[in-house]
Every structure is written in structure tokens, then in C-alpha cells.
C-alpha positions as a Python dict, from the first residue, in 0.01 Angstrom:
ca = {
    (1, 'M'): (0, 0, 0),
    (2, 'L'): (291, 222, 99),
    (3, 'L'): (448, 142, -252),
    (4, 'N'): (154, 232, -424),
    (5, 'R'): (86, 573, -271),
    (6, 'R'): (446, 672, -340),
    (7, 'F'): (463, 547, -683),
    (8, 'P'): (249, 831, -830),
    (9, 'V'): (439, 1103, -663),
    (10, 'N'): (771, 942, -803),
    (11, 'A'): (590, 886, -1128),
    (12, 'L'): (473, 1273, -1120),
    (13, 'F'): (835, 1380, -1006),
    (14, 'L'): (1013, 1187, -1293),
    (15, 'A'): (744, 1332, -1573),
    (16, 'L'): (827, 1679, -1438),
    (17, 'L'): (1192, 1645, -1436),
    (18, 'V'): (1161, 1499, -1797),
    (19, 'G'): (980, 1780, -1915),
    (20, 'V'): (1180, 2055, -1755),
    (21, 'C'): (1501, 1899, -1893),
    (22, 'S'): (1340, 1853, -2248),
    (23, 'A'): (1232, 2250, -2236),
    (24, 'C'): (1620, 2327, -2139),
    (25, 'T'): (1725, 2124, -2428),
    (26, 'A'): (1499, 2248, -2657),
    (27, 'T'): (1561, 2648, -2622),
    (28, 'G'): (1931, 2612, -2467),
    (29, 'P'): (2068, 2867, -2223),
    (30, 'S'): (1945, 3239, -2216),
    (31, 'I'): (2166, 3472, -2407),
    (32, 'D'): (1957, 3771, -2253),
    (33, 'G'): (2227, 3873, -2006),
    (34, 'L'): (2533, 3841, -2245),
    (35, 'P'): (2701, 4162, -2412),
    (36, 'S'): (2567, 4272, -2741),
    (37, 'Y'): (2750, 4517, -3016),
    (38, 'S'): (2583, 4736, -3291),
    (39, 'S'): (2817, 4608, -3579),
    (40, 'L'): (3069, 4317, -3652),
    (41, 'E'): (3344, 4602, -3639),
    (42, 'D'): (3257, 4679, -3303),
    (43, 'A'): (3282, 4335, -3177),
    (44, 'R'): (3595, 4279, -3377),
    (45, 'Q'): (3744, 4577, -3206),
    (46, 'A'): (3640, 4413, -2856),
    (47, 'V'): (3762, 4076, -2921),
    (48, 'A'): (4102, 4218, -3098),
    (49, 'G'): (4178, 4381, -2785),
    (50, 'H'): (4221, 4063, -2574),
    (51, 'L'): (4324, 3781, -2860),
    (52, 'D'): (4625, 3780, -3082),
    (53, 'C'): (4434, 3810, -3422),
    (54, 'E'): (4657, 3789, -3740),
    (55, 'E'): (4740, 4103, -3927),
    (56, 'D'): (4601, 3979, -4260),
    (57, 'P'): (4359, 3728, -4172),
    (58, 'P'): (4209, 3479, -4438),
    (59, 'L'): (3859, 3538, -4589),
    (60, 'P'): (3557, 3462, -4371),
    (61, 'T'): (3359, 3168, -4379),
    (62, 'A'): (3030, 3105, -4541),
    (63, 'V'): (2820, 2885, -4289),
    (64, 'M'): (2567, 2683, -4497),
    (65, 'G'): (2232, 2563, -4315),
    (66, 'D'): (1983, 2324, -4411),
    (67, 'E'): (1810, 2607, -4628),
    (68, 'G'): (2132, 2749, -4772),
    (69, 'Q'): (2365, 3036, -4641),
    (70, 'I'): (2285, 3158, -4295),
    (71, 'P'): (2278, 3549, -4282),
    (72, 'T'): (2593, 3627, -4108),
    (73, 'E'): (2842, 3873, -4123),
    (74, 'S'): (3214, 3749, -3991),
    (75, 'V'): (3580, 3835, -3980),
    (76, 'K'): (3896, 3566, -3904),
    (77, 'C'): (4097, 3624, -3645),
    (78, 'T'): (4313, 3359, -3734),
    (79, 'Q'): (4306, 3042, -3970),
    (80, 'S'): (4064, 2842, -3734),
    (81, 'V'): (3927, 3137, -3499),
    (82, 'E'): (3641, 3370, -3630),
    (83, 'I'): (3419, 3640, -3489),
    (84, 'F'): (3060, 3614, -3619),
    (85, 'Y'): (2798, 3892, -3596),
    (86, 'F'): (2410, 3837, -3650),
    (87, 'E'): (2126, 4065, -3734),
    (88, 'S'): (1864, 3808, -3590),
    (89, 'P'): (1858, 3540, -3326),
    (90, 'E'): (1727, 3282, -3553),
    (91, 'A'): (2054, 3330, -3746),
    (92, 'R'): (2271, 3296, -3428),
    (93, 'D'): (2116, 3001, -3325),
    (94, 'D'): (2125, 2832, -3653),
    (95, 'A'): (2513, 2918, -3731),
    (96, 'Y'): (2596, 2816, -3383),
    (97, 'A'): (2444, 2467, -3448),
    (98, 'V'): (2610, 2415, -3758),
    (99, 'M'): (2957, 2519, -3607),
    (100, 'A'): (2876, 2307, -3281),
    (101, 'D'): (2811, 2023, -3505),
    (102, 'A'): (3165, 2030, -3693),
    (103, 'A'): (3297, 1867, -3363),
    (104, 'G'): (3141, 1542, -3416),
    (105, 'S'): (3371, 1281, -3276),
    (106, 'D'): (3694, 1458, -3422),
    (107, 'G'): (3768, 1702, -3125),
    (108, 'S'): (3575, 2029, -2981),
    (109, 'V'): (3444, 2317, -3087),
    (110, 'Y'): (3480, 2629, -2829),
    (111, 'F'): (3284, 2939, -2845),
    (112, 'A'): (3302, 3281, -2647),
    (113, 'E'): (2912, 3382, -2674),
    (114, 'G'): (2756, 3745, -2696),
    (115, 'R'): (2396, 3788, -2761),
    (116, 'N'): (2409, 3883, -3104),
    (117, 'W'): (2785, 3748, -3156),
    (118, 'F'): (3005, 3501, -3083),
    (119, 'V'): (3386, 3401, -3128),
    (120, 'V'): (3432, 3015, -3244),
    (121, 'D'): (3745, 2824, -3247),
    (122, 'Y'): (3742, 2499, -3449),
    (123, 'S'): (4110, 2427, -3457),
    (124, 'D'): (4061, 2094, -3296),
    (125, 'V'): (3854, 1969, -3588),
    (126, 'G'): (4104, 2117, -3854),
    (127, 'V'): (3809, 2243, -4069),
    (128, 'G'): (4035, 2349, -4399),
    (129, 'T'): (4346, 2435, -4205),
    (130, 'V'): (4693, 2323, -4203),
    (131, 'D'): (4850, 2310, -3820),
    (132, 'P'): (4582, 2530, -3687),
    (133, 'E'): (4701, 2759, -3403),
    (134, 'P'): (4435, 2755, -3108),
    (135, 'L'): (4356, 3077, -2908),
    (136, 'D'): (4212, 3071, -2544),
    (137, 'L'): (3857, 3213, -2586),
    (138, 'S'): (3813, 3163, -2222),
    (139, 'A'): (4037, 3485, -2183),
    (140, 'L'): (3729, 3683, -2309),
    (141, 'S'): (3472, 3583, -2052),
    (142, 'D'): (3591, 3801, -1789),
    (143, 'P'): (3677, 4140, -1986),
    (144, 'L'): (3411, 4074, -2216),
    (145, 'G'): (3141, 3929, -2012),
    (146, 'T'): (3096, 3607, -2240),
    (147, 'R'): (2983, 3272, -2191),
    (148, 'Y'): (3254, 3020, -2269),
    (149, 'T'): (3146, 2687, -2381),
    (150, 'E'): (3310, 2341, -2541),
    (151, 'V'): (3130, 2128, -2753),
    (152, 'K'): (3251, 1807, -2798),
}
């Protein structure tokens, strides 16, 4: 009898926990408290003050999603580190998902995230680069207020 009375409570708790976890996964962590910039150039200047970017970086990456090119603006810092700026939250989320998927089983992709921009380091996965030089994106967390994440 005691077991029957506890089961519905445990089942309800488990269902609630699964629902909460599903909601977290679907929407991801909030970006509302993260810093934003009014342009790619503003984001680039802020980042360049804290990372050792190349004087003459390679051309930016065109990020392709399921429906074609994702609307982004970007500038490379090095061969494998790039600063992205977005006009819409949807474009930011789409580009983040594409870049995070590059990690696969080959390595990790690192992000320093702002509200309408992020810096990505894909040196671990060697996307089109020869002997990439990783940068420490976690160094942006304190001075710029970014969220540092690693996707494996």
C-alpha cells in the first residue's frame, strides 16, 4: 500500500523532471544577459583587444545551413578562429548549430558567446586549415562578459 501511494508521486516528479530537461534542451541557455554590439566592426575591435589576431587574416567563412547560406557577417582572426555578427537571433542560433556540429567525433569547437555575436575556434577539428593555432577564447569571458562553451 505504501509503495502504491509513493509511485504516483515519483512518476509525477520524473515526468516533471523530463519536461523541464526537454525544455532546456530545446531552447538552450538564455543569451539575454550577454553583451551585444551594434556592428561586426564593434565586435571585432572588442575581441582584437584581447586576442592575438593576424594582421592579414584569410577570407571569412560562408556558413551553409539546410536552406542555404545563413545570413551572417564575419571576419577571421586566424586560420581557425572567426568572429561572427548577426542581425537576427535565428541566424545566430542556426550558425551556432552548424559550427557546433563540426565537432563530431574529431575534436571540440570552442565559443565565446555574446548576444548577437560569437567567436568560434574550430582548430581542434581542422576545418580546411593546415596546422591551426588555437587561441584561448576563455580569456574573453571576464573582460567582455562572454559565455565560454566547448562543444565535443
